[in-house]
N, C-alpha and C positions, 0 to 999 in steps of 0.2 A: 403376588397380589392377584386376586381374582376380581374381575369386573363383571357385574351382572347387568345386562341390558334388558330393559323392559320395553316392550313394543308400545310406543306412544305416538300420537300424531306429531307431525313436523312442527306445528305452532307451539305445542306444549314443550317439546324438546328445545326449541329455540329460546323460550323464556327461561329455561333452567341452565343454559350454557354459561359458563364463566368466561369472561373476556380474558384472553391470554396475553393481551398487550401487543399483539402483532399488528403493525400498521403497514399498509401497502399504498401505493399510488392508485391511480385510476386503472380500471380494467376495461378492455374493449370486449364486449360479448355480443351475441346475436339474439334477435328476438323477432316476434311477429306483432303486427298491429292490424286492427280492423279499420277499414274505411267505410264510413256510413254513407250509403248511396241514397239520393232522393227517391222517395216512393210516393204513392197516393197520399198518405196521411203523415208523412215524415219528410222533413227536408234534410238534405246533406249539409254538412257544416265545414268542409275543407279542413278537418282536423282528424288526427289519428286517435283511435280509442284502444284501450286494453281489450284483448280478445275475449277474456273471460269476464271481466268487469266492465261491460259496455258503457257504463256511466262515467268511467274514469277517462278523462280527456288529457292527451298529451299536448300541452300548449307550446307553441313555437319558441317563446322567449323566456321560459322558465323550466327548471328541471322538474322531472316527475319525482315524487317522493312517497314513501310509505314506511310503515313500522315493520321491521324484519321479524318481529315476534308474532305478527298476525298475517300480513300479506307481503308487503314490500314490492320491489320491482323485480320481476322474474326475467331471467335471460339464460341463454344457452352457451356452452363452450363452442359447439360446432355450428356452422351455418345451416340454416333451414331455408328451403326455397319453394316449398309447396305446402298446401293444406295436409297432404298425405304425410309429409315429413314432420309437420308440426305435431299431429297426432293426438293432441290433448282434448279436442272438442270436435267431434265429427258433426255436430249440429250447427256449427258456425255457418251463418248465412252471409252472403255478400263477400266481397273481395278482401283478401289479406295482402298486406305488403310486408316484405321481409328486409331486414337490414341490420345495422350495428348500433349499439348503444354504449355510451361511456358510463360506467357505474362507479360509485364511490360511497364513502360513509361506512356504516356498519354493513358487513357482507357475510352472509351464510352460504357456504359452498354445499352443493347437492351433487348427486351422482351425475346429472346431465348438465349442470350449470350453477347458477347463482340466484340468490334472493338478496337484493341490496336496498339500502336506505334511499339512495338517490340515483337518478339516471337521466341522461340527455341523449337524444337522437344524434348520431354522427353521420349516418348514411342510410339511404334507402336504396336497396340493391336489386330486389326481385319483386315481381308482381306485374299487374296490368300496366303496360307502357304509358297510357294516357294518365292514369292515376299517379304513377311514379313522377312523370314530368310535372304535373300540377302541384303535387305535395312536396316535391324537392324544392320548389320555389317558395312555398309557404314556410317550410322549415329551414330554408337556406342551407341545404346540404347537397353534396354532389354537384356543386356549381362550377365545375371546371369550364374553361372556354370551350365552346361547342366543337371547334376543330381538334381539341385535345382530349375530349371525353371518350373514354373506352367503355361504352355501354355494354353491360353484361347481357347475354341472350336470355330471353324469357324461357325458363326451364320447361322441359316436357313434363307430363304428368307422372312419368315413371318415378318410382321411389329409388333412393340411392342404395337401398338394402336389397337389391336384386340378386 
């Protein structure tokens, strides 16, 4: 049998994929979020936003969702800890926070990670320490007792691909 692959964009390909009936439980993956900082003509909102779709807000008490045939919830297999490692949008202004997300529903696997139907923040692990502290409380993640918390160090700017 010969299979011919035509170079199509990822969304078009996702629409044509036949569901193989494979079901898995939740997957824990990594991702980045944008924190909107207050400025002259814009107020901060103590919410995390999608990095590329800034209007998409991750609400604390409800899962994020999207259609995997068009956008979906993107996440990575490997941890990312800096804008340099994130690498998708060098024009991102403002701070990014990095952590883990639980994904479920329809999931499309990519080379570097996943695009899923649903996702919920399970931890905020890297980024500006003040923002991490404030937004961990808002999203009720990483809330171990203060004397038990093993806070990860804020990473240096060096890339892990040195």
